[in-house]
C-alpha positions in Angstrom: 178.0 57.1 -8.5 178.2 60.8 -7.0 174.5 60.7 -5.6 174.8 57.3 -4.4 177.5 58.9 -2.0 175.6 61.6 -1.5 172.5 60.0 -0.6 175.0 57.4 1.7 176.4 60.6 3.1 172.9 62.4 3.8 172.0 59.2 5.4 174.8 59.0 7.8 174.5 62.7 8.9 170.9 61.9 9.7 172.2 59.0 11.9 174.9 60.9 13.4 172.3 64.3 14.0 169.8 61.8 15.7 172.5 60.0 18.1 173.5 63.3 19.0 170.2 64.4 20.0 170.0 61.6 21.7 172.9 61.9 23.6 171.6 65.7 24.4 168.9 64.4 25.9 170.3 62.1 28.1 172.8 64.8 29.3 170.1 67.1 29.9 167.6 64.3 31.6 170.8 63.6 33.9 171.2 67.2 35.1 167.7 67.6 35.9 167.4 64.0 38.0 170.4 65.4 40.1 168.5 69.1 40.5 165.4 66.9 41.6 167.3 64.8 44.3 168.4 67.9 45.8 164.7 69.3 46.0 163.6 66.1 47.4 166.5 66.0 50.1 165.9 69.6 51.0 161.9 68.9 51.3 162.7 66.2 53.4 164.9 68.3 55.9 162.5 71.0 56.0 159.9 68.2 57.2 162.0 66.5 59.7 162.8 70.0 61.0 159.1 71.0 61.1 158.3 68.1 62.8 161.0 68.2 65.6 159.3 71.4 66.6 155.9 70.3 66.5 156.9 67.5 68.9 158.7 69.9 71.2 155.5 72.4 71.3 153.6 69.0 72.2 155.9 67.9 74.9 155.6 71.8 76.6 151.7 72.2 76.0 151.7 68.7 77.6 154.2 69.5 80.6 152.2 72.5 81.3 148.7 70.8 81.4 149.9 68.2 83.6 151.2 70.9 86.2 148.1 72.8 85.8 146.0 69.4 86.6 149.0 68.7 89.2 148.3 72.4 90.7 144.4 71.8 90.8 144.6 68.1 92.5 146.7 69.2 95.2 143.9 72.3 95.9 141.3 70.2 95.8 143.0 67.5 98.1 143.8 70.1 100.1 140.0 71.6 100.3 139.1 67.9 101.2 141.2 67.8 103.6 139.9 70.9 105.2 136.5 69.5 104.9 136.9 66.3 106.4 138.8 67.7 109.3 135.5 70.3 109.9 133.4 67.0 109.3 135.7 65.0 112.2 135.2 68.4 114.3 131.8 68.4 113.9 131.4 64.7 114.5 133.1 65.0 117.9 131.2 67.8 118.9 127.8 65.9 118.1 129.1 63.1 120.2 129.8 65.3 123.1 126.3 67.0 123.0 124.6 63.7 122.8 126.3 62.5 126.2 124.8 65.6 127.6 121.7 65.0 126.4 121.5 61.2 127.6 122.6 62.9 130.8 120.0 65.1 131.0 117.5 62.8 129.8 118.7 60.5 132.8 118.4 63.3 135.2 115.0 63.7 134.1 113.6 60.4 134.3 115.1 60.4 138.0 113.5 63.7 139.0 110.2 62.5 137.2 110.2 59.1 139.6 111.0 61.3 142.3 108.0 63.6 141.8 105.6 60.5 141.0 106.6 59.1 144.2 106.3 62.8 145.8 102.7 62.6 144.3 101.8 59.7 145.7 103.1 59.9 149.2 101.2 63.2 149.2 97.7 61.5 148.0 98.1 58.8 150.3 98.4 61.6 153.0 95.6 63.0 152.0 93.3 60.2 151.8 94.6 58.9 155.5 93.9 62.7 156.7 90.2 62.3 154.9 89.4 59.0 156.5 90.5 60.5 159.8 88.5 63.3 159.5 85.4 61.5 158.0 85.3 59.2 161.3 85.5 62.0 163.6 82.8 64.2 162.0 80.3 61.0 160.9 80.2 62.7 157.2 81.4 61.8 153.7 82.9 64.6 151.7 80.6 65.0 149.7 77.9 65.2 152.2 79.8 67.8 154.3 80.5 69.7 151.1 76.8 69.9 150.2 75.8 70.7 153.7 78.3 73.4 153.9 76.8 74.9 150.5 73.3 74.6 152.0 74.2 76.6 155.3 76.1 78.9 153.5 73.5 80.0 150.7 70.7 79.7 153.4 72.7 82.2 155.7 73.7 85.0 152.9 70.7 84.1 150.3 69.3 87.6 150.6 73.0 89.4 149.9 73.5 87.2 147.0 69.9 87.9 145.6 70.7 91.5 145.9 74.0 91.4 144.7 72.7 89.5 141.3 69.9 91.9 141.0 72.8 94.9 141.5 74.8 93.3 138.8 72.2 92.6 136.3 71.1 96.4 136.5 74.8 97.4 136.0 75.2 95.0 133.6 72.2 96.4 131.2 73.5 99.6 132.0 76.3 99.1 130.8 75.3 97.2 127.6 73.2 100.1 127.1 76.0 102.4 127.1 78.0 100.9 125.1 75.5 100.4 122.7 74.8 104.0 122.2 78.5 104.7 122.1 78.7 102.5 119.2 75.8 104.1 117.2 76.9 107.4 117.7 80.5 106.7 116.7 79.3 104.8 113.6 77.2 108.0 112.4 80.0 110.7 113.6 82.2 108.6 111.4 79.8 108.7 108.6 78.4 112.5 108.2 76.9 112.5 104.9 74.8 115.4 103.7 71.2 114.5 103.2 69.7 115.9 99.7 66.5 115.0 99.0 64.8 114.9 95.4 62.1 116.8 93.8 59.5 116.3 91.3 60.7 118.7 88.7 63.7 119.5 86.3 64.3 122.9 84.8 66.0 123.1 81.1 67.1 126.4 80.3 67.4 127.4 76.8 69.4 129.5 74.7 66.8 131.4 73.6 63.5 132.3 73.9 63.0 131.6 70.0 63.4 127.8 71.1 60.2 127.7 73.1 58.2 128.1 69.5 60.4 124.9 68.1 59.6 122.7 71.0 55.9 123.9 71.2 55.4 122.7 67.5 52.5 123.6 65.1 49.5 123.5 67.1 51.6 121.8 70.0 52.4 118.9 67.8 56.1 118.7 69.1 55.2 119.1 72.9 52.6 116.7 72.5 54.7 114.0 70.7 57.4 114.4 73.0 54.9 114.0 76.3 53.7 110.9 74.7 56.9 109.5 74.2 58.8 110.3 77.5 55.7 110.6 79.5 56.7 113.7 81.5 54.5 116.7 81.6 56.4 119.7 79.4 55.6 123.3 81.2 56.1 125.9 79.1 55.5 129.1 80.8 56.2 132.9 81.0 59.3 132.3 82.8 62.0 133.4 80.2 64.9 130.9 79.0 63.4 128.2 80.7 61.1 124.8 80.2 60.2 122.7 82.9 59.6 118.5 83.1 57.4 117.5 85.5 57.2 113.8 86.7 57.1 111.8 89.7 59.7 109.3 88.0 63.2 110.6 88.2 64.5 108.0 85.5 61.8 109.5 82.9 62.9 113.2 83.9 66.2 112.2 83.0 65.1 110.5 79.4 63.6 113.6 79.1 65.8 116.2 80.2 68.7 114.3 77.7 66.4 113.9 74.9 65.3 117.7 74.7 69.0 118.9 75.5 69.8 117.1 72.6 67.1 118.3 70.2 68.1 121.8 71.5 71.3 121.2 70.1 70.2 120.1 67.1 67.8 122.5 66.3 65.6 120.4 64.1 62.6 119.2 66.6 59.8 117.1 64.9 58.2 114.0 65.8 60.3 111.9 64.4 63.5 113.7 65.8 62.0 113.4 69.0 61.6 109.4 69.1 64.9 109.0 67.9 66.3 111.5 70.5 64.3 109.6 73.4 65.5 106.3 71.8 69.1 108.0 72.2 68.7 109.1 75.7 67.3 106.1 76.8 70.6 104.5 75.6 72.4 106.8 77.7 70.8 106.3 80.6 71.7 102.4 80.6 75.2 103.7 80.7 74.8 105.9 83.3 72.7 103.1 84.9 75.5 101.2 85.2 78.3 103.4 86.0 76.4 104.6 89.0 76.0 100.9 90.2 79.7 100.2 89.6 80.5 103.7 91.5 78.3 102.6 94.5 79.8 99.3 95.1 83.4 100.2 94.6 82.5 103.6 97.3 80.9 100.5 99.8 83.7 98.4 99.1 81.9 95.4 97.9 83.8 93.5 95.5 83.1 90.4 92.8 79.7 92.0 92.0 77.9 90.5 88.4 77.7 93.3 85.9 74.0 92.7 85.4 73.6 92.8 89.4 75.5 96.1 89.0 73.1 97.0 86.4 69.9 96.5 88.7 71.8 98.4 91.6 72.2 101.3 89.3 68.5 101.9 88.7 68.2 102.7 92.1 70.1 106.1 91.4 66.4 107.1 89.8 64.4 105.7 92.6 63.5 107.8 96.1 62.1 106.8 99.3 60.3 109.5 101.4 62.1 111.6 99.4 65.5 109.9 99.7 67.7 108.8 96.8 67.9 105.0 97.0 71.1 104.2 96.0 72.7 107.0 98.1 70.7 105.4 101.3 72.2 102.0 99.9 75.7 103.6 100.3 75.1 105.2 103.1 73.9 101.9 104.9 76.6 100.0 103.5 79.4 102.3 105.5 77.3 102.3 108.6 76.8 98.6 108.5 80.6 98.3 108.0 81.4 100.3 110.8 79.1 98.6 113.2 80.1 95.2 111.9 83.8 96.2 112.8 82.9 97.7 116.3 81.0 94.3 117.6 83.1 91.6 116.1 81.1 90.4 113.0 82.1 90.2 109.3 82.2 93.7 107.8 82.3 92.4 104.7 78.8 90.6 104.7 77.2 93.4 106.5 78.2 95.7 103.9 76.6 93.8 100.9 73.8 92.8 103.0 73.4 96.5 103.3 74.6 97.9 99.8 71.3 95.2 98.4 68.4 95.9 101.1 66.9 97.6 98.7 67.3 96.3 95.4 64.1 95.2 95.3 62.7 98.5 94.7 64.5 98.6 91.3 62.1 96.3 89.7 59.1 96.5 92.2 57.1 98.5 89.7 57.2 95.6 87.4 57.8 92.6 89.4 54.7 91.5 92.1 55.9 91.4 96.1 57.5 93.0 98.4 60.5 95.0 97.8 62.6 92.4 100.4 61.2 89.4 98.7 62.0 90.8 94.9 65.4 91.4 96.6 65.7 88.0 97.9 65.0 86.5 94.5 67.3 89.0 92.7 70.2 88.1 94.8 69.5 84.3 94.4 69.5 84.5 90.7 72.9 85.7 90.8 74.3 83.6 93.2 74.8 85.9 95.5 76.5 84.6 99.0 73.6 83.3 101.3 75.0 85.1 104.1 74.6 88.5 102.5 71.1 87.4 101.4 70.5 86.2 105.8 71.9 90.2 106.1 69.3 91.9 103.7 66.4 89.6 104.6 65.5 90.5 108.2 65.5 95.2 107.7 61.5 95.1 107.5 61.3 92.1 109.9 60.0 89.9 107.5 62.0 87.5 108.1 64.0 86.1 111.5 67.6 87.7 112.8 69.7 84.7 111.7 72.9 86.4 112.1 74.4 89.0 113.8 74.8 91.1 110.1 71.5 91.1 109.5 70.4 92.9 113.0 73.6 95.4 112.0 71.7 95.7 109.1 68.7 96.6 110.0 69.9 99.2 112.7 72.1 100.8 110.0 68.9 101.0 107.8 66.7 102.7 110.8 69.5 105.6 111.5 69.9 106.0 107.9 66.5 106.7 107.4 66.2 108.7 110.9 68.8 111.2 110.4 67.1 114.7 110.5 65.9 115.7 106.6 66.8 112.3 105.5 63.4 111.8 104.0 59.4 113.0 103.4 56.6 111.4 104.3 54.3 113.6 102.0 56.8 112.9 98.9 56.3 109.3 99.0 52.8 108.4 99.8 52.5 110.8 96.6 54.8 109.0 94.4 53.0 105.5 95.5 50.0 107.1 94.5 51.1 107.6 91.3 52.6 104.5 90.8 49.4 103.2 91.6 47.3 105.0 89.3 49.7 103.9 86.2 49.0 100.3 87.4 45.6 100.5 87.4 45.7 101.7 83.3 48.6 99.1 82.6 46.7 96.2 83.5 44.1 96.7 81.0 44.3 94.9 78.0 45.8 96.6 74.9 47.1 99.3 76.8 51.1 99.8 75.6 52.2 101.9 78.2 50.8 104.6 80.7 51.8 107.9 82.1 50.9 110.1 85.3 51.1 113.3 84.7 50.0 117.0 85.7 50.8 116.2 89.5 48.4 112.7 89.4 45.4 115.1 87.9 45.8 113.2 84.9 46.7 109.8 83.4 47.6 109.8 80.1 47.2 105.8 78.4 48.5 105.3 74.8 46.7 101.7 73.6 47.8 99.2 70.7 45.6 100.4 67.6 45.8 96.9 66.1 44.0 95.4 69.4 41.5 98.0 70.4 39.4 100.4 67.8 38.2 103.6 68.4 34.7 102.7 70.0 36.9 100.3 72.5 38.9 103.3 73.5 36.2 105.0 75.0 34.9 101.8 76.6 38.4 101.4 77.8 38.6 105.1 79.2 35.6 104.5 81.0 36.7 101.2 82.5 40.3 103.0 83.9 38.2 105.5 85.0 36.0 103.4 87.5 38.7 101.0 88.7 40.3 104.4 89.9 37.5 105.8 91.8 37.4 102.5 93.6 40.7 101.8 94.2 42.6 105.3 94.7 41.6 108.1 97.4 42.9 111.2 95.8 41.5 115.0 96.0 39.4 116.9 93.2 39.1 114.7 89.9 41.9 112.7 87.6 41.5 112.9 83.8 41.8 109.6 81.6 42.8 110.4 78.3 42.9 107.2 75.9 45.5 108.0 72.9 45.3 105.9 69.8 47.7 106.1 67.3 47.8 104.8 63.6 51.2 104.7 62.1 51.9 103.0 58.4 55.4 103.1 57.1 56.9 101.6 54.0 60.5 101.9 52.8 61.3 103.5 49.1 63.8 101.1 47.9 
């Protein structure tokens, strides 16, 4: 019985504990719900306060924006009103001007009508008086005019003829005096110095020992150098110098550059000589281009083809009667430009025609024909202006004078060539004879190249060994000598040296 009571008490105690726990939990939940309601109420109040603040700020900004826009609107309205008033004033002013113009036009129209009426009246009056005069004189106006002119001519015929002769003489004198003034002015404005080329170039040596290297064993080096360059090397007793002699300035310059390079290198032998000559030819091409460009720039001739400048630069190594052809061409260009300015012609065309007037001389030993005809073909090939070609082609009167510039170029060429000391006829004839001597040798079959040396007393001919044998070389020398005797006039005798050299070259790789 006691155990049951204990169990019953424990069960009752458990039920009481559970009920008490649920009661406590309910009490606690009621407390928490009250605090949550308070928090929610506080948050709602904060949100309402914040929304009121935002609404007030929005209202304030909207008010400020509206006031600003209203101010801008009023400002623009004032500007538009001012503009409208200004336009109205301008329109009124234009209306007034239009009224004035209309009144002036009406006045001019009335005056025009009055002038026309007066003109008609005067013409009628003149016709009436003319009719009366014709009736009185019994002649028409044309007949009277003819009779009057005839009587005056008959009365003053001698006086008129004398006056015309005086005017003609005075006009010719003035024209001649004006021409002299123009030519004198042009020559005085230019005033270039005149320098004539020589036929030999002297090379200074650092020591006399180098002469032995240049000559080489049994003269091998000097012969190879002369054969490669076509110049005559003169080694005399003059200390510290060697002379290179040739009528062709271009060959002399190639030889000079090659020899100076060999002296600097110190290794002088046939193989090095050939390399030095090839290198010197390349340097000469650079010099030719530079000289052509400088000449065109100095003569103020623009837009020239670079290949044409190369041909022009070759004139630096040509002479005409002892006068450097490139310097002569630039001088003629200056003279022609000044004459054209004085005479009212085209200075640019005159300068270009004068600069290119002797360009055919750059290749006249390679191309058949006169240097004028060769020059025309060169300029036509490079599409030079036809006016420039007409200006250059008449300077030796091979072509007619088609433009004023052609006469100006001819006059400028004559002035440049006729200046004191500018030319020497003997040198030109001498060089021409040497060129003809080489031409006779070069036209033979199998000839590779030829050089006139020793002042034209010897022509050295280098032949192609694969085309001509040793026996045929003797015959070739005889043929050249016979042709020289037939075609040239020369003092003394000319030695013909034919050189046949066979070279075999192989490479070890």
